[in-house]
C-alpha positions in Angstrom: 0.0 0.0 0.0 2.9 2.4 0.7 4.0 2.2 -2.9 0.7 3.8 -3.9 1.7 6.9 -2.0 4.8 7.6 -4.0 4.6 10.8 -6.1 7.6 10.1 -8.3 9.1 6.9 -9.8 12.6 6.8 -11.1 14.9 4.3 -12.9 18.7 4.3 -12.2 21.9 3.2 -13.8 22.4 0.5 -11.2 19.0 -1.1 -12.1 17.1 0.1 -9.0 13.5 1.2 -9.3 13.0 4.0 -6.8 9.7 5.5 -5.4 9.7 8.9 -3.7 7.1 10.2 -1.4 7.4 14.0 -1.7 5.3 14.7 1.4 7.6 12.7 3.7 10.7 13.1 1.6 11.3 9.4 1.8 12.8 7.4 -1.1 12.3 3.6 -1.2 14.2 1.0 -3.3 12.0 -1.6 -4.9 14.7 -3.8 -6.3 16.8 -6.5 -4.7 20.1 -4.8 -4.0 21.9 -8.2 -3.9 21.2 -9.0 -7.6 22.2 -5.6 -9.0 24.0 -5.8 -12.4 25.1 -3.3 -15.1 22.9 -5.2 -17.6 19.8 -4.4 -15.4 20.2 -0.7 -15.9 16.7 0.9 -16.3 16.7 3.0 -19.5 12.9 3.5 -19.9 9.8 3.6 -17.7 6.1 3.9 -18.1 2.6 3.0 -16.7 0.8 0.0 -17.9 -2.5 2.0 -17.9 -4.1 5.2 -16.8 -5.1 3.6 -13.5 -1.4 3.6 -12.4 -1.5 0.3 -10.7 1.6 -1.1 -12.5 5.0 0.3 -13.5 6.9 -1.0 -16.6 10.7 -0.8 -16.6 12.9 -1.5 -19.6 16.3 -3.0 -18.8 19.6 -2.8 -20.7 19.5 -6.6 -21.2 16.2 -6.4 -23.1 14.0 -7.4 -20.3 10.7 -5.6 -19.4 9.6 -5.9 -15.8 6.2 -5.3 -14.4 6.0 -3.8 -10.8 2.7 -4.1 -9.1 2.1 -1.2 -6.7 -0.5 -2.9 -4.7 1.7 -5.9 -3.9 4.9 -3.9 -3.8 6.8 -6.4 -5.8 7.7 -7.4 -9.4 5.2 -9.8 -10.8 6.3 -10.3 -14.4 9.6 -10.4 -16.4 9.3 -10.4 -20.2 12.2 -11.1 -22.5 11.9 -8.4 -25.3 15.5 -8.7 -26.6 16.6 -9.6 -30.1 17.7 -6.2 -31.3 20.8 -4.1 -30.8 20.7 -1.2 -28.4 19.0 -0.2 -25.2 15.3 0.7 -24.9 14.6 4.3 -26.0 10.9 4.2 -25.3 8.1 2.0 -23.6 4.4 2.3 -24.1 1.2 0.3 -23.9 -1.8 0.2 -26.2 -4.9 -1.9 -25.2 -3.3 -5.2 -24.2 -0.1 -4.6 -26.4 3.4 -3.6 -25.3 5.3 -1.2 -27.5 9.1 -1.1 -27.3 11.6 0.8 -29.3 15.4 0.3 -29.2 18.4 2.4 -30.2 18.9 0.4 -33.5 15.5 1.6 -34.8 13.4 -1.6 -34.3 10.0 -0.8 -32.9 8.0 -3.8 -31.8 4.4 -4.3 -30.8 4.0 -7.3 -28.5 0.4 -8.4 -28.4 0.7 -11.6 -26.3 3.2 -14.1 -24.8 2.6 -16.6 -27.6 1.9 -14.3 -30.5 4.6 -13.0 -32.8 5.5 -9.3 -32.4 4.8 -6.8 -35.1 8.0 -5.1 -36.3 8.5 -1.6 -37.6 11.8 -0.2 -38.8 11.8 3.5 -37.8 15.4 4.2 -38.8 18.8 3.9 -37.0 20.3 5.8 -34.1 17.0 6.3 -32.2 17.2 8.6 -29.2 13.5 8.7 -28.2 10.1 7.2 -28.9 7.1 8.9 -27.4 3.4 7.9 -27.4 0.5 10.3 -28.2 -1.5 10.3 -24.9 -4.7 11.3 -26.9 -4.3 8.7 -29.7 -2.4 5.8 -28.1 -2.0 4.0 -31.5 0.2 6.9 -32.6 3.9 7.3 -31.7 6.7 9.6 -32.6 10.4 8.7 -33.1 13.6 10.6 -33.7 17.4 10.3 -33.2 20.8 11.2 -34.7 20.5 12.0 -38.4 17.0 10.5 -38.1 14.5 13.4 -38.1 11.0 13.3 -36.5 8.6 10.7 -37.7 5.0 10.0 -36.7 3.7 6.4 -37.0 0.3 4.8 -36.8 0.6 1.3 -35.3 -2.5 0.2 -37.3 -0.9 1.1 -40.6 2.9 1.0 -40.2 4.0 0.7 -43.8 5.0 4.3 -43.9 5.0 7.2 -41.4 2.0 9.6 -41.1 4.5 12.5 -41.0 8.2 12.8 -41.9 9.9 16.0 -40.9 12.2 17.8 -43.2 15.5 19.4 -42.1 15.7 23.1 -41.8 17.4 25.1 -44.5 21.2 25.6 -44.6 22.8 28.1 -42.3 24.2 31.5 -43.4 27.3 29.8 -44.5 25.3 27.5 -46.7 26.3 24.5 -44.5 23.9 21.7 -43.7 22.4 21.8 -40.2 22.9 18.4 -38.4 19.9 16.5 -37.2 19.7 15.1 -33.6 16.2 14.7 -32.1 16.7 13.9 -28.4 13.1 14.2 -27.1 9.6 15.1 -28.3 6.1 15.7 -27.0 2.7 15.8 -28.5 1.1 19.1 -27.7 -2.4 18.5 -26.0 -5.5 19.3 -28.0 -3.4 20.0 -31.1 -1.9 18.3 -34.0 1.5 19.9 -33.3 4.6 18.2 -32.0 7.5 19.9 -30.2 11.1 18.5 -30.2 14.4 19.4 -28.6 17.7 18.6 -30.3 21.3 17.9 -29.6 22.2 21.3 -31.2 20.3 23.4 -28.6 17.1 23.9 -30.7 13.5 23.6 -29.7 11.3 23.1 -32.8 7.5 22.8 -33.3 6.1 20.9 -36.2 2.4 20.8 -37.4 1.6 17.6 -39.4 -1.9 18.9 -40.2 -0.3 21.3 -42.7 1.6 20.5 -45.9 4.7 22.1 -44.3 7.2 19.6 -43.2 9.8 22.0 -41.8 9.3 23.4 -38.3 6.8 26.2 -37.8 8.8 27.5 -34.8 12.4 27.2 -33.8 14.0 28.6 -30.6 17.5 28.3 -29.4 18.5 27.8 -25.7 22.0 28.1 -24.4 24.8 26.4 -26.5 24.8 22.8 -25.2 22.8 19.8 -26.3 19.2 19.6 -25.0 18.7 16.1 -23.5 15.2 16.1 -22.0 12.0 18.0 -22.2 8.7 18.2 -20.3 5.4 19.8 -21.5 3.2 21.8 -19.2 -0.4 21.1 -18.4 -1.9 23.5 -21.0 0.7 22.7 -23.7 1.6 26.4 -24.2 5.1 26.0 -22.8 7.9 23.4 -22.1 10.7 22.9 -19.7 14.0 21.8 -21.3 17.4 20.7 -19.8 20.9 20.3 -21.3 24.1 18.5 -20.7 25.5 21.2 -18.5 22.7 21.2 -16.0 20.9 24.3 -17.3 17.1 24.1 -17.3 14.7 26.7 -18.7 10.9 27.3 -19.2 10.1 28.3 -22.8 6.9 29.8 -24.1 5.9 28.1 -27.4 3.5 30.9 -28.4 6.1 33.7 -28.4 9.3 31.6 -28.7 10.8 33.2 -25.6 12.6 31.8 -22.6 10.5 32.7 -19.6 12.7 31.5 -16.8 15.9 29.7 -16.0 16.2 27.2 -13.1 19.4 27.0 -11.0 21.0 24.4 -8.7 22.1 21.6 -11.0 25.5 20.0 -11.1 25.5 17.7 -14.1 23.7 16.6 -17.2 19.9 16.5 -17.0 18.5 13.2 -18.3 14.8 13.3 -17.7 12.2 16.0 -17.1 8.5 15.7 -16.5 5.8 18.2 -15.6 3.0 17.2 -13.2 -0.3 16.5 -15.0 -2.4 18.7 -12.7 0.0 20.8 -10.5 2.4 23.6 -11.5 5.5 21.5 -10.7 8.3 20.0 -12.8 10.5 17.1 -11.8 14.0 16.6 -13.1 16.9 14.2 -12.5 20.3 13.3 -14.0 23.9 12.5 -13.3 24.2 14.4 -10.0 21.9 11.8 -8.3 19.4 14.4 -7.1 15.6 14.5 -7.7 14.5 18.1 -7.9 11.0 19.5 -7.8 10.6 23.1 -9.0 7.5 25.3 -9.0 7.2 26.2 -12.7 5.9 29.9 -12.6 8.2 31.1 -9.8 11.2 28.9 -10.3 11.4 28.0 -6.6 13.1 24.8 -5.7 10.4 23.0 -3.6 12.3 19.7 -3.0 15.7 18.3 -3.5 16.3 14.7 -2.6 19.6 12.8 -2.9 19.0 9.3 -4.3 22.6 7.8 -4.3 22.5 6.5 -7.9 22.7 8.1 -11.3 19.2 8.6 -12.5 18.1 7.9 -16.1 14.3 8.4 -16.2 11.4 9.5 -14.1 7.6 9.9 -14.1 5.0 11.5 -11.9 2.1 9.6 -10.4 -1.3 11.2 -9.9 -0.9 10.9 -6.1 -1.5 14.3 -4.4 1.5 15.9 -2.7 -0.5 16.1 0.6 -2.1 12.6 0.5 -2.2 10.8 3.7 -1.2 7.1 3.8 -4.3 5.0 4.4 -2.2 2.5 6.5 -1.4 5.4 9.0 -5.1 6.3 9.2 -5.9 2.7 10.0 -3.2 2.5 12.7 -4.4 5.7 14.3 -7.9 4.4 14.4 -6.9 1.0 15.9 -4.6 2.5 18.5 -6.2 1.7 21.9 -7.2 4.6 24.1 -7.0 4.1 27.9 -10.0 4.7 30.1 -10.6 8.3 31.5 -10.5 8.6 35.3 -13.3 11.1 36.0 -12.2 11.7 39.7 -8.7 12.5 38.6 -9.9 14.9 36.0 -12.1 16.6 38.5 -9.2 17.2 40.9 -7.0 18.6 38.1 -9.8 21.0 37.0 -10.3 22.3 40.6 -6.6 23.0 41.2 -5.6 26.7 41.1 -3.2 27.9 38.6 0.2 28.6 40.1 2.2 31.4 38.5 5.9 32.0 39.3 6.9 35.5 40.5 9.5 37.3 38.6 12.8 37.4 40.6 13.8 40.8 42.0 16.7 42.4 40.4 19.4 43.4 42.9 21.2 46.5 42.1 25.0 46.2 42.7 26.5 49.5 43.9 30.0 49.9 42.7 32.8 50.7 45.3 34.1 53.6 43.3 30.7 55.3 43.3 30.4 55.0 47.1 33.9 56.6 47.6 33.1 59.5 45.4 29.9 60.2 47.3 31.7 60.3 50.7 34.3 62.6 49.3 31.7 65.1 48.0 30.0 65.1 51.4 33.3 66.0 53.2 34.0 68.8 50.9 30.6 70.3 51.5 31.1 70.3 55.3 34.4 72.2 55.0 
């Protein structure tokens, strides 16, 4: 039951699934520390459904684990290996599991006994992201592999294929490196961040394949991005630990966030509250208030952090187990006679001690001398 109270879930380089209760500032490890291995590094994480009862973790060795929050333990281990590279995205659709690895092989696993559907999305993938509004639609991108949008029902060719921006002022080709992307809510637009410090917005509903908006932030590769609740702005982070809030309507940097000491690997905005969570190489989970930039929480988690996600649990939720324990706690009988005696007793107040004035010897001598002079 305690696992249900965690507000943030994180995957680490050492293969530990961590749950953090922001209210109590308590972090819990949900992996067996005796069996840790570099091949069990968690590279991707997601929920199995909107009910948030199970967490899926993708490991470096190609295994997908299912963690049951109600039971507080891993209940399933599925072998999804067979392609080169680590997981760059996990998602679920109906009863199917969607995986995408670095080599560009996207698979839809519909059952233990059924053969998986394979889609070649191109090499050097850095990220696969599912559309929350249309769960059969995913986006992919990577190094020299520009943004593509895929329909899992018809995967022969992508629904949208982005086109690189025009050459720069020196007529040199601009390199492509899509590190993260998000579907903008209640819109057909998609926003991406690149390894060349660009934030770009694409609109697949128009004939235009090039970005409709391009914004630069800092001069280092942007590694992660989170989209705010309304979809009008994003929060991005780069390899030097710089994080900023960017308005997608005006293309302006609204605020920069401070306090980082290493590359940021994962960012996510809370689905209903104005908070953003971030983690990375410095082993800290940070919770910032988006509008003001205030650092609300900073929790050290001992391991390098690869990925994170918020749960819908409120930040002020009380653990049901604690409520039950409080209700079951026995209360001793009240002695009415003793209570009556205590009520009839007069209140005793302590007197303030008198301050004694100390007369200096020098002042006494001077007074005697003045009296003698007056008599003469």
